[in-house]
C-alpha positions, 0 to 999 in steps of 0.5 A: 475263206482263210489265206492258208486255205486259199494256198492250198488250193491248185490255180485252177481251183483258184479261179473256180472259187473265186468264180463261185464268190463273184455269184456269192456277191451278186447274190448277196446284194441282191438280197440286201436290195430286196431286204431279205438278207439278215447279215449285211456284214456278209458282203464285206467278209466275202469281198475280202475273200475274193481279194484275197483269192485274186492276190494268190491268182495274182502272186502265182501269174507274176511268180511271186510265190511257188505253187503249191503243187510244184511249178 
């Protein structure tokens, strides 16, 4: 997921997205272990998206960026 897509989300949406990304990474790792994963680079892309989302959440907690919803 692109950073500009994540920046347009609220904090609650970001936290939900993080939960979904973690579940997706778990499933991808499980599929890789059972040799059913066609594109192993998808794991790397998912981890980078997760890191972007976690970074945005942390920036908002520290007040480094303004929330998009006006708070």
